[in-house]
C-alpha positions as CSV (number, residue, x, y, z in Angstrom):
1,M,50.4,107.6,92.3
2,A,52.9,107.1,89.5
3,V,54.0,110.3,87.7
4,I,56.1,111.4,84.8
5,K,57.5,114.8,83.6
6,S,59.8,116.1,80.9
7,G,62.3,118.7,82.2
8,R,64.9,120.9,80.5
9,T,67.8,119.4,82.5
10,T,66.8,115.8,83.2
11,G,64.5,115.1,80.2
12,V,61.7,112.5,80.8
13,T,61.8,111.0,84.3
14,Q,59.4,108.9,86.3
15,G,58.5,108.8,89.9
16,F,55.7,108.6,92.5
17,V,53.9,111.0,94.8
18,S,55.4,110.3,98.3
19,A,53.5,112.9,100.3
20,V,50.7,115.5,99.8
21,A,49.8,118.6,101.8
22,V,53.4,119.0,102.9
23,N,53.9,122.2,105.0
24,G,56.9,124.1,106.0
25,V,59.0,123.5,102.9
26,N,61.9,126.0,102.9
27,V,63.5,127.0,99.6
28,N,66.6,129.2,99.4
29,Y,66.3,131.6,96.5
30,G,69.4,133.4,97.6
31,T,72.9,132.1,98.0
32,Q,74.7,130.0,100.7
33,T,76.2,133.1,102.2
34,A,73.1,135.4,101.7
35,P,70.1,133.2,101.9
36,V,66.6,134.3,101.0
37,I,64.3,131.7,102.4
38,A,60.7,131.2,101.2
39,T,58.4,128.8,103.1
40,F,55.7,126.9,101.2
41,N,52.7,125.0,102.5
42,G,50.4,122.5,100.9
43,T,53.0,121.1,98.5
44,I,53.2,117.7,96.9
45,Q,56.4,115.7,97.3
46,V,57.6,113.5,94.5
47,V,60.4,110.8,94.6
48,G,62.1,109.6,91.4
49,S,62.0,105.9,90.4
50,G,65.6,104.7,90.2
51,G,67.2,108.1,90.5
52,R,66.5,111.8,90.7
53,F,63.2,113.1,89.5
54,S,64.5,116.6,88.8
55,A,67.5,118.8,88.8
56,P,68.1,122.6,88.6
57,G,66.6,123.8,85.3
58,D,63.6,121.6,85.5
59,S,61.5,124.2,87.4
60,G,58.2,124.9,85.6
61,S,57.8,121.3,84.3
62,V,54.3,119.9,84.4
63,V,54.0,116.7,86.4
64,L,51.5,114.3,84.9
65,E,49.8,111.3,86.3
66,H,51.6,108.5,84.5
67,E,48.6,106.3,83.6
68,S,46.1,109.0,82.4
69,G,48.5,111.8,81.3
70,R,46.4,114.2,83.5
71,P,48.4,117.2,84.8
72,I,48.6,117.1,88.6
73,A,51.4,119.5,89.6
74,L,53.9,122.1,88.7
75,L,57.6,121.5,89.6
76,F,59.3,124.4,91.5
77,A,62.1,123.0,93.7
78,G,64.0,119.9,94.5
79,S,66.9,118.1,96.1
80,A,68.8,114.9,95.5
81,S,66.2,113.1,97.6
82,Y,62.9,114.5,96.5
83,T,61.1,117.1,94.3
84,T,58.6,119.7,95.5
85,T,55.7,120.6,93.4
86,C,52.5,122.6,93.8
87,D,49.0,121.3,93.0
88,I,48.1,122.3,89.4
89,A,44.6,123.2,90.7
90,Q,46.2,125.9,92.8
91,V,48.2,127.5,89.9
92,H,46.6,130.7,88.6
93,F,47.9,132.6,85.6
94,N,47.2,136.2,85.1
95,I,47.9,136.7,81.4
96,V,47.7,140.3,80.2
97,P,47.8,141.0,76.5
98,I,50.5,143.4,75.4
């Protein structure tokens, strides 16, 4: 599936879904010397077309199906090789009025 997103750091980039239901994705939310590792299951992996799909600062970007513009995922991690997203159907917001 061809996808597109607009991120704070990389702007508009295009890519394709390379894998779904990816388990055991480890993300370090700490530092190199004091790692804090979180493991995610059921993720969607995206690869950029002709370069990186995302970079630090793009987290939170909505990934859209390129042809229809339908939201399919929410970007939350990445590397130089691929971007990790979560299925938009699994994202739940708990908005509390102030």
